[in-house]
MILUMRO-328967 format. One record per residue (C-alpha): residue number from 0; x negated, y, z. Coordinates in pm, whole numbers, plus 50000, padded with zeros to 5 digits. Example, Ala and Ser with C-alpha at 12.3 -4.5 7.8 and 13.67 -1.06 7.14 Angstrom:
2
0	48770	49550	50780
1	48633	49894	50714
//
This chain:
404
0	60091	07991	96659
1	60217	07682	96477
2	59943	07419	96478
3	60107	07208	96206
4	59950	07227	95860
5	60175	07365	95589
6	60264	07168	95278
7	59988	07313	95062
8	59722	07241	95323
9	59845	06885	95365
10	59836	06833	94988
11	59481	06965	94960
12	59368	06766	95266
13	59496	06444	95109
14	59322	06519	94778
15	58999	06617	94952
16	58992	06312	95180
17	59036	06089	94874
18	58764	06283	94689
19	58527	06228	94981
20	58598	05853	94993
21	58588	05795	94620
22	58310	06029	94514
23	58112	06208	94787
24	58019	05932	95034
25	57911	05690	94755
26	57700	05972	94605
27	57495	06038	94920
28	57242	05761	94863
29	57245	05816	94486
30	57154	06182	94536
31	56852	06087	94749
32	56737	05833	94491
33	56779	06074	94200
34	56599	06355	94382
35	56296	06131	94433
36	56265	06101	94054
37	56294	06473	93973
38	55998	06677	93851
39	56063	06922	94136
40	56242	06842	94463
41	56427	07171	94423
42	56597	07064	94100
43	56960	06954	94122
44	57029	06577	94095
45	57261	06479	93814
46	57511	06330	94059
47	57570	06675	94212
48	57672	06817	93875
49	57901	06518	93826
50	58064	06586	94164
51	58114	06953	94074
52	58280	06861	93745
53	58513	06616	93920
54	58602	06868	94191
55	58693	07126	93927
56	58901	06868	93742
57	59094	06793	94060
58	59149	07158	94151
59	58918	07140	94453
60	58714	07446	94355
61	58644	07782	94524
62	58885	07692	94802
63	58718	07934	95044
64	58816	08258	94867
65	59143	08406	94996
66	59172	08636	94693
67	59393	08458	94438
68	59224	08650	94156
69	58899	08467	94225
70	58974	08166	94442
71	59248	07940	94570
72	59420	08216	94765
73	59415	08017	95090
74	59433	08183	95428
75	59162	08118	95684
76	59402	07884	95865
77	59469	07688	95547
78	59103	07660	95453
79	58973	07569	95800
80	59078	07200	95798
81	58936	07163	95447
82	58601	07304	95560
83	58604	07048	95842
84	58637	06764	95594
85	58342	06889	95389
86	58135	06902	95707
87	58138	06523	95719
88	57891	06532	95429
89	57741	06882	95455
90	57457	06818	95209
91	57691	06735	94920
92	58056	06822	94976
93	58039	07204	95010
94	57820	07230	94699
95	58049	06997	94506
96	58344	07227	94578
97	58143	07549	94515
98	58205	07628	94882
99	57845	07623	95010
100	57670	07898	95199
101	57515	08140	95123
102	57706	08158	94794
103	58039	08177	94975
104	57944	08486	95173
105	57780	08647	94872
106	58086	08590	94656
107	58304	08740	94929
108	58079	09048	94939
109	58092	09092	94562
110	58467	09033	94547
111	58535	09283	94826
112	58266	09546	94778
113	58116	09498	94431
114	58204	09721	94137
115	58340	09583	93811
116	57997	09559	93643
117	57850	09372	93942
118	58142	09132	93946
119	58108	09066	93573
120	57733	09004	93588
121	57705	08807	93912
122	58040	08712	94066
123	58179	08543	93758
124	57887	08301	93707
125	57883	08229	94082
126	58254	08149	94074
127	58189	07917	93780
128	57908	07740	93966
129	57665	07829	93688
130	57414	07999	93918
131	57328	08013	94291
132	57243	08311	94509
133	57066	08406	94832
134	57119	08658	95112
135	56793	08822	95218
136	56823	08965	95567
137	56605	08786	95826
138	56248	08913	95867
139	55947	08753	96041
140	55804	09075	96182
141	56107	09191	96381
142	56384	09042	96595
143	56642	09014	96321
144	56914	08920	96571
145	56938	09299	96600
146	57012	09406	96243
147	56911	09763	96322
148	56550	09636	96344
149	56533	09545	95974
150	56222	09705	95820
151	56263	09625	95450
152	56278	09956	95264
153	56521	10040	94985
154	56396	10377	94860
155	56569	10587	94594
156	56345	10694	94306
157	56541	10868	94036
158	56777	10623	93870
159	56622	10329	94054
160	56576	10185	94400
161	56239	10043	94507
162	56265	09742	94738
163	55969	09664	94966
164	55959	09412	95247
165	55909	09055	95364
166	56194	08818	95439
167	56206	08456	95549
168	56452	08172	95597
169	56631	08296	95289
170	56862	08002	95225
171	56889	07871	94870
172	56601	08076	94733
173	56384	07776	94642
174	56641	07649	94396
175	56567	07735	94030
176	56942	07800	93999
177	56915	08091	94245
178	56928	08394	94016
179	57028	08681	94245
180	56943	08810	94592
181	57162	09035	94802
182	56897	09222	95001
183	56960	09401	95330
184	56723	09692	95392
185	56707	10053	95505
186	56786	10340	95273
187	56775	10592	95560
188	56528	10461	95820
189	56542	10781	96028
190	56916	10838	96023
191	57082	10944	96347
192	57337	10660	96340
193	57137	10338	96357
194	57427	10145	96201
195	57431	10370	95894
196	57065	10329	95804
197	57109	09996	95621
198	57230	09921	95269
199	57272	09612	95052
200	57140	09587	94700
201	57136	09328	94423
202	56787	09215	94320
203	56765	08959	94036
204	56515	08683	94103
205	56320	08760	93784
206	56263	09124	93884
207	55889	09212	93870
208	55758	09226	94226
209	55982	08950	94365
210	55768	08670	94506
211	55928	08350	94636
212	55626	08259	94844
213	55700	07925	95014
214	55965	07695	95155
215	56016	07718	95529
216	56077	07395	95716
217	56365	07351	95960
218	56276	07094	96225
219	56054	06927	95968
220	56314	06929	95689
221	56288	07139	95375
222	56660	07107	95297
223	56627	07030	94928
224	57002	06976	94892
225	57077	07342	94972
226	56787	07499	94785
227	56560	07532	95086
228	56492	07829	95311
229	56226	08049	95155
230	55986	08321	95250
231	56038	08599	94996
232	55829	08913	94953
233	55949	09220	94763
234	55646	09408	94631
235	55796	09743	94524
236	56059	09563	94319
237	56252	09816	94108
238	56619	09776	94025
239	56876	10018	93878
240	57054	10242	94128
241	57378	10084	94008
242	57271	09762	94184
243	57357	09914	94522
244	57660	09740	94674
245	57910	09994	94801
246	57758	10313	94936
247	57430	10400	95100
248	57453	10327	95470
249	57730	10072	95425
250	57513	09762	95468
251	57580	09704	95837
252	57958	09718	95794
253	57942	09487	95489
254	57733	09238	95688
255	57993	09228	95966
256	58274	09172	95715
257	58069	08892	95555
258	58003	08709	95881
259	58361	08679	96011
260	58493	08419	95764
261	58147	08259	95747
262	58163	08169	96115
263	58497	07996	96061
264	58341	07798	95776
265	58031	07704	95979
266	58226	07602	96286
267	58478	07389	96101
268	58199	07215	95911
269	58028	07154	96245
270	58344	06985	96370
271	58332	06767	96060
272	57973	06676	96148
273	58089	06583	96499
274	58364	06361	96356
275	58108	06183	96138
276	57886	06138	96446
277	58172	05990	96651
278	58255	05747	96371
279	57893	05635	96340
280	57858	05610	96717
281	58166	05389	96747
282	58064	05162	96458
283	57718	05121	96607
284	57851	05059	96957
285	58079	04773	96854
286	57818	04609	96629
287	57514	04602	96862
288	57450	04391	97170
289	57219	04482	97457
290	57174	04312	97793
291	57426	04043	97713
292	57722	04250	97595
293	57821	04491	97317
294	57695	04845	97366
295	58060	04954	97342
296	58121	04790	97681
297	57855	04999	97852
298	58025	05255	98073
299	57789	05537	97982
300	57855	05488	97610
301	58229	05486	97669
302	58193	05814	97859
303	57998	05968	97570
304	58265	05866	97319
305	58551	05991	97537
306	58380	06322	97610
307	58304	06368	97240
308	58668	06318	97146
309	58790	06563	97411
310	58532	06821	97305
311	58617	06799	96935
312	58989	06839	97002
313	58921	07148	97214
314	58688	07302	96958
315	58926	07243	96673
316	59211	07419	96849
317	58989	07717	96933
318	58864	07751	96576
319	59216	07717	96433
320	59337	07984	96674
321	59054	08208	96556
322	59144	08148	96191
323	59508	08229	96265
324	59415	08551	96445
325	59192	08658	96155
326	59485	08606	95920
327	59738	08789	96139
328	59533	09049	96331
329	59221	09087	96117
330	58857	09040	96213
331	58879	09303	96487
332	59179	09134	96641
333	58989	08804	96649
334	58660	08953	96773
335	58652	08765	97105
336	58749	08434	96948
337	58499	08466	96662
338	58221	08508	96916
339	58359	08228	97133
340	58356	07971	96853
341	58006	08079	96748
342	57884	08013	97104
343	58079	07698	97182
344	58074	07496	96861
345	57704	07453	96777
346	57623	07390	97143
347	57883	07115	97180
348	57819	06953	96842
349	57445	06933	96906
350	57526	06740	97226
351	57759	06501	97045
352	57501	06438	96774
353	57236	06382	97040
354	57451	06112	97204
355	57512	05950	96864
356	57136	05942	96804
357	57089	05779	97144
358	57341	05506	97064
359	57153	05431	96741
360	56817	05406	96915
361	56522	05432	96677
362	56762	05427	96383
363	56911	05753	96505
364	56594	05950	96437
365	56525	05774	96107
366	56614	05857	95748
367	56842	05551	95733
368	57122	05741	95906
369	57232	06105	95858
370	57222	06186	96229
371	56875	06340	96254
372	56940	06569	95959
373	57283	06663	96095
374	57128	06738	96435
375	56869	06969	96277
376	57142	07153	96086
377	57364	07192	96391
378	57077	07304	96613
379	56978	07566	96355
380	57329	07712	96369
381	57261	07815	96729
382	57038	08075	96560
383	57209	08143	96227
384	57463	08427	96201
385	57318	08569	96522
386	57173	08370	96814
387	57420	08244	97073
388	57272	08479	97332
389	57361	08786	97125
390	57723	08676	97111
391	57724	08592	97482
392	57595	08941	97559
393	57859	09108	97345
394	58138	08886	97474
395	58042	08945	97837
396	58040	09322	97783
397	58385	09298	97627
398	58514	09110	97932
399	58349	09345	98180
400	58506	09652	98018
401	58842	09533	98149
402	58723	09596	98503
403	58536	09923	98463
//
């Protein structure tokens, strides 16, 4: 593997770094101020729309999609360093570039598995940034880390499907711009193959029977910037049979295809968060004095900074290797590495953010610095896309098979 970025990646990195300096970082405080004046905290601040318009003007739009028909046509390896840069301001930058989850995964699903009518109705406005979407999988009543446990029912009734179930932590669903749900449920709850019982179906938000019940907090945050994380109940919501994505029983396989690139995106953004934390930690350390000398001269702080730099360099190489393998060997060929980055990256970045909070003292847990919010986001990713323990279990079994 060649670790050097190619010419196109270098060009996009330079443009994106300048976009962050000139537009995104200055907009962070403005976005908070504008949100405080909105009629609803779930409405989009004007500055976010301005950022989106500027990103489109500069050609920094839909960079995540490898399909040239819909996106920038970048490989995973080309997109990975760009995702890292956006992670330095995760509340604004991914949305500004139309590269924010869960829309990214949903657009990938529609581009890969949707039919022409589904693409026309939902993919095109998502690509244009005109609407947002949500992915409804996690349920409060079952251990959703095992997708075969999902209880939401998608029952065929003539030319329609009836969707019944309760979901929660459905990211983006509180936003009034969220117009469509991709719902994971069971079309064949008693099927012999437990991985062929699930299907995915498109449910418009305005469908009778769809109730967006409440916003779920994440470590005390409601995550207004990303449209929140909602509890959603489907009360016998009826949609046309043509809203099914792919075939009945194909939901589990579609979910696995969706999660591969998503883990690259999450992990690279996490590395961007860690870089922001290291920068803030260093600036704080050289500007504050305690016990007669700058904090930067304290041995323990120097150790934290050194360890953070070593960790980030290691993580970046592992994630780039994973991206390269996905491009050259496919998701199956990168199975071990995909699980490895999902385990290693959130764990390590949470530790780096924790040390940065410690260096900032009381300021580190306050709203005056982004560290507390970044910590909550990183800690949540130890659960999102499957808890770390699920990936450890699978990875260990894969290793043990070599010796059986």
